[in-house]
Backbone bond lengths (Angstrom), bond angles and torsions (degrees), N, CA, C in turn:
res aa  C-N    CA-C-N  psi(-1)  N-CA   C-N-CA  omega(-1)  CA-C   N-CA-C  phi
1 M - - - 1.487 - - 1.534 112.32 -
2 K 1.272 119.20 135.69 1.454 123.52 -178.63 1.508 109.54 -78.62
3 G 1.354 113.28 144.94 1.453 118.43 173.45 1.506 114.17 -73.08
4 K 1.353 116.77 173.40 1.506 120.14 179.40 1.474 112.41 -61.40
5 N 1.290 118.31 -38.14 1.467 121.69 -173.84 1.530 114.51 -90.45
6 Q 1.403 116.78 6.11 1.414 121.89 -176.14 1.526 109.21 -94.39
7 T 1.273 121.14 131.36 1.410 125.32 175.15 1.530 110.72 -124.69
8 S 1.344 114.98 145.64 1.461 117.73 179.24 1.467 110.62 -67.77
9 V 1.360 119.24 141.35 1.446 124.80 -179.08 1.500 105.44 -88.75
10 T 1.367 114.01 133.56 1.491 121.74 175.75 1.557 111.51 -111.99
11 E 1.294 114.65 -15.31 1.530 117.67 174.59 1.522 107.75 -147.01
12 F 1.357 113.64 160.37 1.434 120.08 177.62 1.544 109.63 -120.10
13 I 1.363 113.97 155.63 1.468 120.49 173.31 1.530 108.07 -109.24
14 L 1.294 117.13 120.21 1.496 124.70 -179.54 1.529 105.75 -83.37
15 L 1.373 117.78 108.20 1.416 120.34 177.90 1.526 114.05 -68.16
16 G 1.347 112.32 -28.61 1.506 117.21 177.73 1.496 113.54 53.56
17 F 1.292 116.26 -122.07 1.451 123.52 -177.72 1.570 111.75 -112.48
18 S 1.356 116.21 31.46 1.441 120.51 -173.36 1.548 109.89 -66.63
19 D 1.332 117.98 -20.59 1.455 119.88 176.01 1.540 113.14 -75.70
20 L 1.298 115.09 -9.59 1.500 120.81 175.81 1.518 110.99 -112.37
21 S 1.361 113.82 56.07 1.463 119.01 -175.57 1.468 115.86 -56.48
22 R 1.364 117.71 -34.74 1.438 120.99 -178.31 1.528 111.32 -71.61
23 L 1.314 118.82 -17.88 1.447 121.17 -174.81 1.511 112.37 -105.49
24 Q 1.334 116.32 6.85 1.495 120.18 -174.66 1.543 113.25 -54.67
25 N 1.295 115.29 -49.99 1.503 119.21 178.21 1.463 113.72 -64.02
26 L 1.315 117.46 -41.48 1.492 120.39 177.01 1.457 112.67 -62.76
27 L 1.347 114.92 -43.78 1.494 119.34 179.90 1.563 111.37 -66.24
28 F 1.374 112.83 -38.72 1.521 116.40 177.80 1.586 105.35 -59.01
29 V 1.289 121.97 -49.44 1.463 123.03 -176.59 1.491 110.64 -61.75
30 A 1.333 116.57 -43.74 1.532 122.23 -177.83 1.529 108.93 -62.48
31 F 1.352 116.28 -47.39 1.516 120.19 178.06 1.474 113.38 -62.45
32 F 1.372 114.08 -40.32 1.471 117.01 -177.36 1.479 111.75 -69.93
33 V 1.331 120.08 -38.51 1.428 124.13 177.04 1.534 111.19 -65.55
34 M 1.379 115.51 -44.80 1.425 119.02 178.50 1.575 111.17 -58.95
35 Y 1.300 116.42 -42.64 1.387 119.77 -178.44 1.516 115.39 -69.97
36 I 1.335 119.26 -35.92 1.366 124.48 173.74 1.575 111.42 -66.13
37 L 1.301 114.60 -41.36 1.481 118.41 174.59 1.533 113.98 -66.16
38 T 1.344 111.89 -34.31 1.528 116.95 176.98 1.512 109.38 -61.62
39 V 1.331 114.96 -52.43 1.440 120.63 -174.03 1.567 112.42 -65.38
40 L 1.306 114.85 -45.30 1.482 119.32 -178.30 1.524 109.53 -68.21
41 G 1.389 118.31 -42.07 1.426 120.23 -179.45 1.525 115.06 -63.40
42 N 1.316 113.29 -44.00 1.451 119.23 -178.26 1.479 113.38 -71.85
43 I 1.341 116.32 -39.68 1.471 121.89 172.45 1.520 115.04 -57.97
44 S 1.367 111.09 -38.01 1.462 116.87 176.23 1.537 113.62 -63.22
45 I 1.380 115.04 -42.27 1.417 120.48 176.04 1.525 112.48 -60.38
46 I 1.382 114.76 -47.23 1.506 119.54 179.27 1.510 110.58 -62.10
47 T 1.338 120.53 -39.89 1.379 126.08 -178.34 1.484 113.88 -65.28
48 V 1.357 116.60 -50.23 1.435 118.88 -179.59 1.526 113.84 -66.31
49 V 1.341 116.64 -35.30 1.431 121.38 172.15 1.488 116.74 -58.12
50 R 1.355 113.49 -40.64 1.453 120.48 -175.25 1.573 108.76 -76.40
51 I 1.318 118.91 -37.40 1.491 119.37 -173.23 1.524 113.94 -93.81
52 D 1.330 118.49 -18.96 1.466 118.73 -177.19 1.533 109.52 -92.53
53 P 1.370 119.07 119.11 1.421 122.55 -179.76 1.497 113.46 -60.48
54 Q 1.330 119.94 -31.75 1.447 123.29 -178.99 1.528 112.66 -71.15
55 L 1.331 119.08 -16.21 1.392 125.19 -177.81 1.581 111.08 -100.38
56 Q 1.325 115.51 13.42 1.497 117.50 -178.92 1.544 108.61 -91.48
57 T 1.354 115.26 63.79 1.391 122.06 -179.27 1.505 108.55 -129.02
58 P 1.392 119.36 164.87 1.464 120.51 -176.25 1.527 111.51 -61.58
59 M 1.318 119.30 -35.92 1.466 122.46 -179.40 1.532 109.98 -57.81
60 Y 1.298 118.69 -47.39 1.417 121.76 -178.38 1.505 114.27 -78.81
61 Y 1.313 115.47 -23.57 1.448 122.96 172.02 1.547 110.11 -61.26
62 F 1.272 113.23 -49.19 1.507 119.72 177.76 1.525 109.50 -68.12
63 L 1.352 119.05 -35.41 1.434 118.12 179.88 1.559 112.46 -67.69
64 S 1.316 114.70 -37.74 1.479 119.52 178.40 1.569 108.35 -63.14
65 N 1.354 116.90 -38.50 1.468 122.02 178.53 1.554 110.20 -63.35
66 L 1.402 113.15 -39.52 1.468 119.00 176.75 1.546 109.81 -60.68
67 S 1.289 114.87 -43.00 1.519 117.58 -178.00 1.505 109.52 -65.55
68 F 1.346 117.58 -38.06 1.464 123.52 -176.42 1.600 104.46 -65.54
69 V 1.335 117.32 -46.89 1.471 119.76 -176.65 1.572 108.32 -65.00
70 D 1.281 117.71 -40.91 1.509 123.38 179.55 1.585 109.03 -57.16
71 I 1.367 113.76 -43.21 1.464 116.49 -178.14 1.517 109.57 -66.29
72 C 1.358 114.94 -45.29 1.449 119.91 -175.15 1.537 111.55 -64.44
73 Y 1.328 117.18 -46.91 1.470 115.65 -171.00 1.532 109.66 -81.60
74 S 1.331 119.74 -20.02 1.449 119.14 169.92 1.512 108.65 -72.48
75 S 1.350 119.05 -37.45 1.424 123.45 179.00 1.560 110.92 -69.46
76 T 1.210 118.00 -23.78 1.529 119.84 177.74 1.568 110.08 -67.73
77 I 1.342 116.58 -27.25 1.448 121.48 -172.87 1.510 111.90 -109.53
78 T 1.313 120.08 -56.02 1.401 125.23 -163.94 1.575 114.84 -64.11
79 P 1.305 120.24 -47.19 1.491 118.89 179.81 1.551 113.23 -55.27
80 K 1.378 117.01 -41.10 1.464 119.11 178.89 1.482 110.96 -69.74
81 A 1.370 119.43 -35.63 1.456 122.57 176.26 1.536 111.25 -63.73
82 L 1.354 117.47 -40.85 1.461 122.00 174.89 1.460 114.16 -60.86
83 V 1.368 116.75 -45.35 1.471 118.39 175.53 1.501 114.08 -62.11
84 D 1.367 117.61 -37.54 1.447 122.30 -179.61 1.548 112.43 -64.28
85 F 1.315 117.51 -25.80 1.443 119.09 173.02 1.541 115.17 -66.29
86 K 1.296 115.57 -23.16 1.440 120.58 -177.52 1.556 119.37 -107.40
87 V 1.332 114.07 1.28 1.424 120.74 178.53 1.533 110.69 -116.82
88 E 1.299 114.91 154.51 1.465 118.29 -179.42 1.486 112.33 -76.00
89 E 1.316 116.18 -50.36 1.495 120.14 -178.46 1.505 110.42 -101.23
90 N 1.345 117.56 111.20 1.441 120.55 -178.23 1.516 111.98 -94.07
91 T 1.332 112.89 68.46 1.461 118.55 -178.08 1.545 115.25 -85.55
92 I 1.260 117.80 156.08 1.392 123.49 172.17 1.565 111.25 -149.83
93 S 1.285 118.21 129.84 1.512 118.95 -172.31 1.535 108.15 -69.54
94 L 1.340 113.42 165.81 1.449 119.64 -178.87 1.590 110.57 -60.86
95 L 1.303 113.34 -43.21 1.513 119.59 179.66 1.493 111.34 -64.82
96 E 1.315 117.48 -44.59 1.458 123.45 -179.26 1.577 107.69 -63.44
97 C 1.274 114.87 -40.58 1.511 121.95 -179.71 1.536 108.98 -61.81
98 A 1.363 114.78 -46.30 1.470 118.27 -179.82 1.459 110.86 -65.73
99 M 1.276 120.54 -40.68 1.493 125.75 -178.23 1.542 107.79 -65.75
100 Q 1.380 117.04 -40.36 1.427 115.92 -178.30 1.495 109.34 -69.47
101 L 1.327 122.18 -38.26 1.433 125.73 178.94 1.492 108.39 -63.86
102 F 1.346 116.44 -44.10 1.495 118.92 -176.77 1.549 110.91 -64.04
103 M 1.351 115.79 -45.30 1.407 120.82 -177.13 1.539 112.35 -61.41
104 F 1.357 108.21 -48.44 1.557 116.37 -179.16 1.508 112.97 -63.92
105 V 1.314 118.40 -40.75 1.478 118.08 179.44 1.514 109.76 -72.00
106 T 1.347 116.66 -32.54 1.486 118.67 177.40 1.534 110.28 -64.12
107 L 1.301 117.93 -45.85 1.494 121.66 179.34 1.499 113.02 -69.74
108 A 1.343 119.10 -39.43 1.443 120.87 179.91 1.578 107.61 -67.18
109 A 1.358 117.25 -42.95 1.473 121.15 178.47 1.559 108.98 -63.14
110 T 1.313 117.25 -38.87 1.427 117.55 176.89 1.506 114.02 -62.02
111 E 1.344 116.94 -39.71 1.429 117.74 177.43 1.567 112.30 -66.38
112 C 1.316 117.12 -32.28 1.516 119.80 174.33 1.515 108.93 -57.38
113 L 1.320 116.79 -56.10 1.480 118.61 -175.99 1.510 111.97 -69.50
114 L 1.317 117.61 -35.90 1.501 120.19 173.92 1.473 114.74 -56.46
115 L 1.284 116.87 -44.36 1.452 122.12 174.27 1.512 113.55 -58.08
116 A 1.331 113.89 -39.09 1.505 119.34 174.54 1.491 114.75 -66.48
117 V 1.376 115.98 -39.21 1.460 122.10 174.72 1.531 110.08 -64.20
118 M 1.277 115.38 -41.46 1.521 119.26 -179.31 1.504 107.02 -64.85
119 A 1.322 122.01 -37.36 1.435 121.51 177.25 1.473 112.85 -63.88
120 Y 1.329 115.07 -39.61 1.437 120.36 178.86 1.513 112.03 -66.38
121 D 1.295 115.95 -37.30 1.499 122.24 175.50 1.526 110.79 -60.93
122 R 1.329 115.18 -43.82 1.468 119.07 177.66 1.576 110.05 -67.39
123 Y 1.314 118.82 -34.11 1.444 121.42 -179.94 1.546 106.10 -64.74
124 V 1.289 118.45 -48.37 1.515 118.98 -177.20 1.539 107.88 -65.23
125 A 1.280 119.04 -38.65 1.506 120.59 -175.01 1.525 109.77 -65.89
126 I 1.331 117.69 -40.23 1.442 121.55 -173.50 1.597 111.46 -89.40
127 C 1.271 114.57 -42.17 1.442 118.15 -177.85 1.527 116.99 -85.86
128 N 1.321 117.47 -20.58 1.494 123.38 -179.83 1.512 106.04 -137.95
129 P 1.270 121.56 56.42 1.472 122.50 -178.37 1.516 116.50 -59.05
130 L 1.346 116.27 -32.55 1.423 118.33 -178.62 1.533 115.64 -77.61
131 H 1.345 114.07 -14.94 1.490 120.86 176.18 1.511 113.51 -108.87
132 Y 1.342 114.91 5.40 1.452 121.47 -174.21 1.502 111.26 -56.87
133 T 1.327 116.96 -54.42 1.472 119.77 -176.48 1.545 113.60 -69.82
134 V 1.317 117.02 -15.11 1.451 121.29 174.85 1.550 110.72 -82.79
135 V 1.317 113.75 -43.78 1.479 121.92 -179.32 1.520 114.27 -69.68
136 M 1.389 109.97 -53.64 1.516 116.30 -176.93 1.513 110.60 -94.69
137 T 1.316 116.92 67.54 1.467 122.44 176.78 1.580 108.37 -77.56
138 R 1.335 112.31 165.57 1.508 117.83 178.17 1.492 110.25 -57.30
139 T 1.369 116.99 -41.54 1.470 120.24 -178.75 1.575 110.29 -61.43
140 V 1.362 114.66 -46.33 1.452 119.79 -178.22 1.467 109.92 -59.59
141 C 1.354 117.04 -46.52 1.470 122.67 -177.55 1.546 109.37 -62.31
142 T 1.268 119.52 -39.76 1.479 123.62 178.43 1.494 110.23 -69.01
143 Q 1.298 120.32 -36.08 1.429 124.11 179.01 1.531 110.37 -70.66
144 L 1.325 115.92 -37.93 1.487 122.06 176.64 1.533 109.05 -60.19
145 M 1.328 115.81 -49.84 1.471 120.99 -176.72 1.565 111.50 -64.56
146 I 1.370 114.34 -40.32 1.463 115.62 175.06 1.522 113.07 -61.08
147 G 1.361 114.06 -40.26 1.452 118.85 -179.71 1.499 110.80 -67.17
148 V 1.322 118.05 -39.51 1.459 121.66 176.71 1.522 111.96 -61.49
149 Y 1.295 119.40 -44.32 1.486 122.09 178.64 1.534 113.92 -66.81
150 M 1.408 110.83 -37.06 1.567 114.37 -179.57 1.519 110.62 -67.88
151 I 1.390 114.35 -48.89 1.460 118.59 -179.62 1.533 112.18 -57.91
152 S 1.331 115.70 -45.74 1.398 120.54 -177.33 1.509 113.28 -63.37
153 T 1.293 117.08 -37.70 1.507 123.16 175.61 1.501 112.34 -61.91
154 V 1.340 114.46 -48.10 1.523 117.59 -179.95 1.530 108.39 -66.17
155 Y 1.308 121.42 -42.10 1.491 121.53 176.80 1.524 110.37 -60.29
156 S 1.309 119.09 -44.01 1.463 122.18 178.57 1.510 113.05 -63.24
157 L 1.345 117.66 -38.97 1.384 124.69 177.77 1.566 110.30 -60.43
158 I 1.304 116.52 -43.61 1.419 124.33 -179.23 1.550 110.83 -61.92
159 Q 1.343 112.63 -47.69 1.466 119.09 -178.76 1.494 113.66 -67.35
160 T 1.403 115.14 -41.38 1.444 120.61 176.29 1.478 113.95 -58.46
161 V 1.327 115.80 -48.68 1.471 122.28 178.55 1.544 110.60 -60.98
162 N 1.361 115.12 -39.34 1.429 122.03 178.31 1.533 111.80 -60.10
163 I 1.290 114.49 -45.09 1.521 119.85 -179.92 1.509 113.31 -69.07
164 F 1.347 116.25 -43.13 1.503 121.61 -172.55 1.528 109.06 -91.75
165 S 1.248 120.56 8.84 1.499 122.12 172.43 1.516 111.95 -85.09
166 V 1.288 118.30 -10.11 1.451 123.82 178.64 1.514 109.98 -81.56
167 N 1.336 118.15 161.74 1.446 122.42 176.55 1.503 110.85 -89.44
168 F 1.285 118.13 123.60 1.540 125.50 177.33 1.530 105.31 -101.16
169 C 1.320 114.04 114.36 1.470 119.03 178.06 1.544 106.97 -149.33
170 G 1.356 115.13 156.06 1.420 117.68 -178.73 1.478 113.58 86.67
171 S 1.304 115.49 -123.03 1.503 120.07 177.23 1.550 111.82 -68.77
172 N 1.343 112.12 137.59 1.495 119.07 178.14 1.529 108.52 -119.85
173 E 1.318 120.36 24.57 1.485 120.03 -179.14 1.506 107.06 -100.13
174 I 1.362 115.32 116.14 1.420 124.06 174.95 1.582 112.38 -85.97
175 N 1.259 115.71 116.96 1.431 120.23 -177.73 1.562 110.86 -78.59
176 H 1.317 115.20 61.55 1.480 123.51 -178.80 1.502 108.39 -163.46
177 F 1.334 114.75 170.31 1.445 117.96 177.12 1.557 114.57 -97.16
178 Y 1.267 115.39 3.47 1.499 120.30 171.18 1.587 109.50 -156.13
179 C 1.335 118.44 170.37 1.446 122.50 -177.95 1.514 109.64 -76.51
180 D 1.329 115.46 101.02 1.460 120.21 -179.97 1.562 108.07 -118.81
181 A 1.336 114.03 159.38 1.416 120.93 -166.55 1.590 114.55 -63.20
182 H 1.361 117.69 -51.97 1.419 118.45 -178.62 1.518 115.05 -63.21
183 P 1.343 118.31 -47.89 1.450 119.88 177.95 1.577 112.69 -57.48
184 L 1.356 115.62 -36.91 1.464 120.66 179.49 1.503 107.80 -66.39
185 L 1.328 120.65 -48.07 1.431 120.94 -177.70 1.507 114.43 -60.96
186 K 1.351 115.86 -25.85 1.504 120.20 -178.67 1.513 109.29 -73.42
187 L 1.403 118.65 -14.37 1.463 121.66 179.97 1.512 109.87 -89.39
188 S 1.323 120.22 -7.51 1.442 119.99 -174.94 1.518 110.96 -73.20
189 C 1.297 113.91 146.60 1.499 120.67 174.73 1.496 111.40 -98.14
190 S 1.347 117.26 9.31 1.447 121.32 179.88 1.498 107.53 -115.57
191 D 1.349 118.49 172.26 1.459 122.32 176.53 1.561 108.48 -71.73
192 T 1.348 114.71 123.28 1.410 119.29 -178.87 1.536 115.58 -111.60
193 S 1.345 113.86 14.53 1.428 118.66 179.19 1.502 117.02 -56.63
194 S 1.385 113.25 -42.28 1.499 119.00 177.76 1.526 112.47 -69.46
195 N 1.357 115.85 -32.30 1.477 121.23 174.73 1.495 111.33 -66.61
196 E 1.336 115.34 -40.83 1.436 119.19 177.76 1.534 111.57 -63.26
197 I 1.337 114.11 -39.82 1.488 120.02 177.35 1.546 111.53 -62.25
198 V 1.319 114.61 -47.05 1.450 119.11 178.19 1.576 111.37 -60.19
199 L 1.292 112.61 -41.59 1.534 116.65 -177.31 1.469 107.31 -65.97
200 S 1.334 122.41 -44.45 1.477 125.48 -175.38 1.544 109.83 -74.14
201 V 1.315 117.65 -45.56 1.481 121.30 -177.64 1.494 112.34 -63.48
202 F 1.374 116.43 -54.74 1.473 119.64 178.98 1.505 110.94 -62.39
203 G 1.354 118.92 -38.72 1.434 122.27 177.40 1.509 110.10 -66.35
204 G 1.285 119.08 -40.67 1.406 124.66 -179.65 1.505 112.83 -61.10
205 I 1.450 113.38 -48.13 1.429 119.60 177.55 1.477 114.76 -60.05
206 Y 1.370 112.52 -48.06 1.440 120.05 179.24 1.564 113.26 -54.52
207 C 1.334 112.22 -53.36 1.505 118.77 -179.76 1.483 108.65 -66.98
208 F 1.323 122.78 -38.86 1.420 126.29 -179.02 1.530 112.52 -59.82
209 L 1.329 117.04 -49.68 1.479 121.92 176.84 1.551 112.08 -62.89
210 S 1.330 112.89 -37.60 1.539 114.92 178.08 1.565 110.71 -67.40
211 V 1.347 113.10 -45.11 1.534 116.69 177.70 1.459 113.32 -65.21
212 I 1.345 120.75 -36.25 1.408 123.73 -179.27 1.543 109.43 -65.68
213 A 1.335 115.59 -41.74 1.460 120.99 178.00 1.510 110.47 -58.86
214 I 1.385 115.33 -44.96 1.419 123.27 -178.83 1.539 112.00 -65.97
215 V 1.375 116.35 -44.86 1.478 121.55 -175.94 1.569 106.92 -67.27
216 L 1.295 117.36 -46.05 1.493 118.81 -179.16 1.545 108.52 -60.99
217 S 1.276 118.81 -43.85 1.471 119.67 178.42 1.560 114.59 -59.41
218 Y 1.341 113.05 -40.03 1.424 116.99 178.37 1.552 115.16 -76.62
219 I 1.292 117.42 -25.82 1.497 123.66 169.04 1.526 109.05 -56.73
220 F 1.318 115.95 -52.00 1.438 123.22 -177.16 1.533 109.40 -67.53
221 I 1.345 117.82 -40.01 1.448 123.35 -178.90 1.491 110.21 -63.95
222 I 1.327 117.45 -51.75 1.436 121.88 -178.95 1.511 110.88 -63.02
223 S 1.351 117.04 -33.93 1.471 120.20 176.57 1.549 110.36 -66.44
224 A 1.321 115.40 -40.41 1.473 119.87 177.82 1.546 113.83 -67.81
225 I 1.333 114.57 -35.72 1.504 118.90 178.95 1.474 110.85 -69.29
226 L 1.330 114.64 -38.83 1.547 115.36 179.78 1.494 111.96 -67.71
227 R 1.327 120.20 -20.78 1.432 121.56 177.56 1.589 113.97 -83.83
228 M 1.356 113.31 -10.43 1.474 118.25 179.42 1.476 112.03 -68.74
229 R 1.294 118.28 141.53 1.476 123.94 179.80 1.491 114.38 -95.36
230 S 1.369 114.04 -27.55 1.503 119.35 -178.63 1.536 109.94 -86.12
231 S 1.276 114.93 128.69 1.421 119.08 176.83 1.539 112.94 -66.70
232 K 1.352 113.26 -31.27 1.518 121.08 174.66 1.500 110.79 -61.34
233 S 1.326 115.77 -45.90 1.504 121.05 179.23 1.468 110.99 -62.33
234 I 1.358 117.23 -41.34 1.405 122.56 -178.79 1.561 111.49 -64.55
235 R 1.332 116.95 -43.76 1.440 121.12 176.35 1.518 111.97 -64.00
236 K 1.295 117.62 -40.05 1.468 122.11 179.49 1.556 111.02 -63.69
237 A 1.363 115.79 -43.90 1.451 122.10 179.82 1.514 110.29 -62.93
238 F 1.300 117.70 -44.98 1.469 121.60 -178.46 1.504 109.32 -67.48
239 S 1.330 118.50 -39.91 1.512 120.31 -179.85 1.487 113.87 -64.92
240 T 1.294 115.65 -32.21 1.555 119.11 178.42 1.501 111.87 -79.07
241 C 1.361 119.84 -22.11 1.397 122.46 179.12 1.496 113.76 -98.73
242 G 1.398 118.16 -23.93 1.447 122.78 -173.70 1.452 114.38 -56.20
243 S 1.403 116.82 -48.41 1.408 122.57 -177.99 1.546 113.67 -61.28
244 H 1.333 115.01 -41.90 1.488 120.59 179.98 1.470 107.91 -67.64
245 F 1.346 120.06 -42.60 1.426 121.04 -177.96 1.585 113.22 -61.72
246 I 1.374 113.92 -40.01 1.445 116.65 176.53 1.520 113.46 -62.82
247 T 1.334 116.13 -41.74 1.421 120.96 179.12 1.468 111.43 -64.62
248 V 1.317 120.09 -37.42 1.451 125.24 -179.75 1.521 109.39 -64.62
249 I 1.292 117.86 -46.56 1.479 122.88 -177.73 1.581 108.76 -61.96
250 I 1.323 115.97 -48.69 1.502 117.43 -176.82 1.541 111.05 -64.94
251 F 1.312 115.54 -49.70 1.499 121.33 -178.72 1.525 115.01 -62.79
252 F 1.300 117.80 -51.34 1.445 117.64 -178.39 1.535 113.17 -71.93
253 G 1.344 114.21 -30.69 1.453 118.79 179.71 1.524 110.75 -58.02
254 T 1.345 116.09 -45.60 1.471 119.76 -173.90 1.574 107.54 -78.72
255 I 1.362 116.68 -45.64 1.457 117.78 -171.73 1.543 111.86 -67.77
256 I 1.346 119.20 -34.24 1.429 123.93 -178.20 1.580 106.59 -67.40
257 F 1.360 114.59 -42.46 1.435 119.30 -176.25 1.622 109.56 -65.89
258 I 1.286 117.94 -32.42 1.437 119.82 179.24 1.506 113.69 -81.67
259 Y 1.295 116.97 -52.26 1.445 121.64 -170.88 1.556 119.48 -95.11
260 V 1.337 114.74 -14.26 1.439 116.91 -178.40 1.544 111.73 -102.22
261 I 1.342 113.66 -42.27 1.515 121.50 175.99 1.476 109.64 -71.54
262 P 1.340 122.22 123.75 1.466 126.88 176.38 1.531 110.65 -44.89
263 S 1.315 116.45 143.13 1.535 121.21 -175.95 1.542 112.89 -65.20
264 S 1.361 114.29 -20.61 1.485 117.59 -177.58 1.556 109.19 -68.20
265 F 1.275 119.15 -15.25 1.489 121.71 -175.99 1.576 110.76 -86.33
266 F 1.304 119.84 -10.38 1.425 120.08 179.50 1.545 112.28 -150.10
267 S 1.250 118.08 161.95 1.513 119.92 -173.69 1.479 108.23 -89.40
268 L 1.359 114.12 163.14 1.448 122.00 178.46 1.569 112.65 -65.14
269 Y 1.365 114.18 -24.18 1.423 120.77 175.51 1.526 110.43 -65.76
270 T 1.350 112.80 -47.84 1.460 117.78 176.10 1.498 112.88 -59.98
271 N 1.365 116.31 -39.47 1.415 122.69 178.48 1.518 111.47 -58.85
272 R 1.361 113.99 -40.65 1.485 123.97 -176.81 1.508 111.08 -66.56
273 V 1.381 113.20 -45.70 1.489 118.61 177.88 1.468 112.00 -61.21
274 L 1.326 118.20 -48.90 1.504 123.57 179.75 1.528 111.63 -64.32
275 S 1.291 114.86 -31.51 1.519 116.97 178.26 1.541 109.95 -70.42
276 V 1.307 119.92 -34.80 1.451 119.88 172.62 1.502 112.97 -59.48
277 I 1.337 114.53 -36.78 1.533 121.48 -177.77 1.522 106.98 -63.47
278 Y 1.351 118.10 -50.95 1.436 117.00 -172.50 1.504 117.67 -91.10
279 T 1.375 116.09 -8.93 1.481 119.60 175.87 1.521 108.57 -93.56
280 M 1.277 118.39 -31.59 1.464 122.25 -172.46 1.594 115.69 -118.72
281 V 1.291 110.51 -48.76 1.541 115.99 -176.29 1.490 114.61 -69.88
282 I 1.365 115.70 -46.45 1.459 121.20 179.40 1.496 114.26 -61.89
283 P 1.289 118.22 -50.47 1.514 117.79 176.54 1.498 112.75 -63.69
284 M 1.327 120.27 -26.34 1.481 121.20 174.45 1.484 113.57 -72.72
285 V 1.377 117.55 -42.55 1.503 121.75 -174.07 1.534 112.73 -82.31
286 N 1.409 118.99 -22.55 1.375 120.18 178.70 1.492 117.22 -52.17
287 P 1.357 118.44 -49.34 1.493 119.70 176.66 1.558 110.73 -60.66
288 M 1.290 116.51 -37.99 1.516 121.21 178.79 1.486 109.03 -61.08
289 I 1.374 116.10 -47.91 1.447 119.71 -172.37 1.615 106.89 -64.77
290 Y 1.304 115.02 -44.01 1.479 119.27 -176.21 1.569 112.41 -72.12
291 S 1.360 116.01 -30.64 1.424 115.51 -174.71 1.526 110.24 -88.76
292 L 1.366 118.38 -37.14 1.446 120.37 -177.79 1.512 110.96 -73.05
293 R 1.333 118.40 -24.40 1.468 117.88 -176.09 1.618 112.44 -105.76
294 N 1.323 113.56 7.52 1.454 117.34 -176.89 1.597 110.24 -126.27
295 K 1.345 112.89 114.51 1.429 118.59 -178.67 1.567 115.71 -57.59
296 D 1.372 112.78 -40.14 1.495 120.41 -176.78 1.477 107.84 -63.73
297 V 1.309 118.68 -46.21 1.535 123.42 -176.82 1.511 105.25 -66.22
298 K 1.287 120.33 -47.45 1.503 120.81 -175.11 1.566 107.94 -64.36
299 R 1.379 118.87 -35.53 1.426 120.71 177.84 1.507 112.39 -66.38
300 A 1.361 113.28 -42.39 1.494 118.80 179.44 1.532 110.69 -64.59
301 L 1.372 116.01 -46.01 1.504 120.04 179.18 1.490 109.95 -59.45
302 R 1.359 120.22 -43.98 1.430 122.40 179.64 1.570 109.26 -60.98
303 K 1.265 114.61 -42.03 1.509 119.64 -178.42 1.519 110.33 -60.78
304 V 1.351 116.77 -45.13 1.460 121.18 179.94 1.501 110.58 -65.23
305 L 1.330 118.50 -45.08 1.475 120.68 -178.15 1.474 110.69 -67.39
306 E 1.339 119.20 -39.08 1.466 119.87 175.69 1.499 112.79 -65.08
307 T 1.286 118.03 -35.70 1.456 122.34 179.75 1.554 109.09 -68.63
308 K 1.322 115.61 -43.10 1.451 119.10 179.57 1.506 111.06 -66.05
309 W 1.359 117.07 -40.75 1.459 121.34 178.22 1.503 113.38 -62.30
310 F 1.358 113.96 -42.63 1.465 120.60 179.26 1.542 110.54 -63.01
311 C 1.311 117.39 -43.53 1.455 121.26 177.35 1.528 110.04 -65.57
312 Y 1.309 118.99 -38.70 1.439 120.36 -179.02 1.540 111.57 -66.71
313 T 1.350 114.35 -48.14 1.511 118.10 178.87 1.513 113.75 -63.50
314 N 1.340 118.41 -33.18 1.407 123.23 179.68 1.518 110.02 -67.09
315 N 1.315 116.76 -44.68 1.407 125.16 -178.84 1.522 110.28 -70.29
316 F 1.383 116.59 -33.09 1.444 117.35 178.42 1.480 114.69 -70.73
317 F 1.339 115.78 -40.10 1.463 121.49 -175.40 1.570 112.32 -89.36
318 S 1.286 115.73 -9.61 1.494 115.83 -179.57 1.477 112.77 -81.06
């Protein structure tokens, strides 16, 4: 039951980085540059995968989906954060806050499962190369992606309902730059211990199953690589898995720390710093990781740039 002085909250104030007033302009420029690089880098990956015939394989189909997810979930957070740097009152309605949380959790959960699917794809390619085209057909890849999006949406709905089932009253200032689970629960005037448990348990199970799928895939992959006799085959196998493995470590390392470990173990400041890493830095560096360590992607990017440059010079001098 609410007290006499308690009123229901209809909007929130995102404090963001207001405590770093001297760094506001620098942070705005840094976030803006990261967002532009994120969009351009991931669009480049999607473009080369679509137009290059040699990249019409399951591996690059999943990679282009990863790039799409990175653009979307960075766009769910960064534009609003950039606007808030330039306005005095950084308000967001209750409905907008719930929608932002829902979309963000959906896309982050999608990336978790997508990385597991990509690990399975590499397992089939390396451990069963003769059956790869039979197992990973276009239909199977499409079904896997539909399954990933559906499961992630249901998971996000559960977590969003869990967070917004509490009573928000009194303070409406979120000590974060977007609507995130732990900062929202701290604003509740009711007991949130059960909500914290649901957040950690469901998040833990979701991440655990994704990580287990990835770990098992890599155990079989490494075992198959160690049995290879050709050094060229070994290098090729490691090169196709290296980029994915780096992405997995960075992504799951930050997301498990924030959503699986109870919030009492770390400060909101730590939460905010780590959130910048996986909402802005990871989507920005993913295209770099996959393009710099992948000969096929580098070749396709060079081909596109050379074609564009040739067309430009021809038009200029004609």
